C-alpha positions in Angstrom: 91.2 -42.2 -33.5 88.5 -44.8 -34.4 85.4 -43.2 -33.1 86.8 -39.9 -35.0 87.2 -42.0 -38.4 83.7 -43.4 -37.7 82.3 -40.2 -36.8 84.0 -38.3 -40.1 82.8 -41.3 -42.2 78.8 -41.0 -41.4 79.2 -37.3 -41.6 80.6 -37.3 -45.0 78.1 -40.5 -45.8 75.5 -38.3 -44.4 76.1 -35.6 -46.6 76.6 -36.9 -49.7 72.9 -38.4 -49.1 71.6 -34.8 -48.7 73.5 -33.1 -52.0 72.1 -36.3 -53.9 68.4 -35.9 -52.6 68.8 -32.1 -53.1 69.8 -32.8 -57.1 67.6 -35.5 -57.8 65.0 -32.6 -56.6 66.1 -29.9 -58.2 66.3 -31.9 -61.6 62.6 -33.5 -60.8 61.2 -29.5 -60.4 63.3 -28.6 -64.0 61.4 -31.4 -65.6 58.3 -30.7 -63.9 58.5 -26.9 -64.5 59.2 -28.1 -68.4 56.4 -29.9 -68.7 54.0 -28.0 -67.3 54.8 -25.0 -69.5 54.8 -27.4 -72.8 51.3 -28.1 -71.7 50.5 -24.8 -71.2 52.0 -24.0 -74.6 49.9 -26.9 -76.6 46.7 -25.7 -74.9 46.9 -22.3 -75.9 48.2 -23.6 -79.5 45.2 -26.2 -79.8 42.6 -23.3 -78.8 44.4 -21.2 -81.8 44.2 -23.8 -84.5 40.7 -24.9 -84.0 42.6 -28.1 -82.5 44.1 -29.1 -86.1 47.5 -30.8 -85.0 48.9 -29.9 -88.9 50.5 -26.6 -88.1 51.8 -27.4 -84.7 55.3 -27.7 -83.3 54.8 -30.6 -80.6 53.5 -32.6 -83.6 56.2 -35.0 -82.4 55.1 -35.4 -79.1 51.1 -35.6 -78.8 48.7 -37.6 -81.2 46.5 -35.6 -83.2 43.3 -36.9 -81.3 44.5 -35.9 -78.0 45.9 -32.3 -79.4 42.3 -31.8 -80.6 40.7 -32.7 -77.0 42.7 -29.7 -75.8 40.9 -27.1 -77.6 38.6 -26.6 -74.8 36.5 -23.9 -77.2 35.9 -26.7 -79.7 32.1 -26.6 -80.4 30.9 -29.1 -82.5 29.0 -27.4 -85.4 25.4 -29.7 -85.3 24.3 -28.0 -88.9 27.2 -29.8 -90.6 28.1 -33.2 -89.2 31.6 -32.4 -91.9 32.4 -29.5 -90.5 34.7 -30.9 -87.0 34.1 -27.3 -85.0 32.3 -24.2 -85.4 34.4 -21.6 -86.5 35.4 -18.8 -83.9 33.7 -15.8 -85.7 30.5 -18.0 -85.4 30.4 -17.8 -81.7 30.3 -15.3 -78.7 33.1 -15.7 -76.1 31.8 -14.2 -72.7 34.3 -16.7 -71.0 36.9 -18.8 -72.3 40.5 -19.7 -70.1 42.7 -22.2 -68.6 44.8 -22.4 -65.6 48.1 -22.2 -65.2 49.2 -26.6 -65.4 50.7 -28.6 -62.4 53.1 -31.3 -63.4 54.3 -33.9 -60.7 56.9 -37.2 -61.5 55.2 -40.1 -60.5 58.4 -42.1 -61.5 61.8 -42.1 -63.8 59.5 -42.2 -66.6 56.1 -40.8 -65.9 54.4 -37.9 -65.4 51.2 -36.1 -65.2 50.1 -32.8 -65.4 46.6 -31.4 -64.4 45.1 -27.8 -65.3 41.3 -26.6 -65.3 39.5 -24.4 -67.8 36.4 -22.5 -68.3 34.1 -21.4 -71.2 30.9 -19.8 -71.7 29.4 -19.0 -74.7 26.4 -18.7 -77.0 26.9 -19.8 -80.5 24.0 -19.3 -83.6 23.2 -15.9 -81.0 22.5 -12.8 -82.3 23.9 -10.4 -80.4 21.4 -7.3 -79.3 22.0 -4.0 -77.1 19.8 -3.3 -74.1 20.6 -1.2 -71.2 24.1 -1.4 -71.9 24.3 -4.9 -71.7 24.5 -7.5 -74.6 21.9 -9.7 -74.5 21.4 -12.9 -77.4 18.4 -14.3 -78.8 17.9 -17.7 -80.0 21.2 -19.0 -79.3 22.6 -22.0 -78.2 24.7 -21.6 -74.6 27.0 -23.6 -74.0 28.8 -23.6 -70.1 31.6 -25.9 -69.0 34.0 -25.5 -65.9 36.1 -29.0 -66.2 38.3 -29.6 -62.8 41.5 -31.8 -63.4 41.8 -32.6 -67.1 45.1 -34.7 -67.0 47.7 -35.4 -69.2 49.8 -38.4 -68.8 53.8 -38.0 -69.8 56.1 -40.8 -70.8 59.5 -40.8 -71.2 60.6 -42.8 -74.4 63.9 -44.6 -74.9 65.2 -41.9 -76.8 65.2 -39.9 -73.6 61.9 -37.3 -75.0 59.3 -37.2 -73.1 56.0 -37.8 -75.2 52.2 -37.4 -74.0 50.5 -40.9 -73.7 47.3 -39.7 -72.8 44.5 -37.2 -71.7 42.2 -37.1 -69.9 39.1 -34.5 -69.6 36.8 -35.0 -66.9 33.0 -35.9 -67.8 
């Protein structure tokens, strides 16, 4: 009888530990998916808004500086230092995309999201059609591939996740 009670207790303990672990894993996956989707949306929105956070629906969770940096198509206007970026109508986009972000929980209050992007553009170029192909005269070609753009998330006392920092590899 004693062995049966001890065996039953050990079985119940193992099931409880397994169930608790599965619930925690499920919650971590849900949070990581939510943070990944948010980064994807922020990168897209920053791209559309030219890095200007003024009209962003995420301005309560990210700094204007980090938001601006996430506009991976942002190109500094060399002719006008007061202008932050060249207008999209003044560039020819050859390639422009970013990958699906992936988030990993580091601790209860810290998560890290990474993604990659690639851009190939011509600035101030004149498109010329030749043999069915487009060529660009006198333009400045900008081509970047960045692997490992990193967003660091921090869970604050209010229970909400906020972007603590953004790093783009050099």
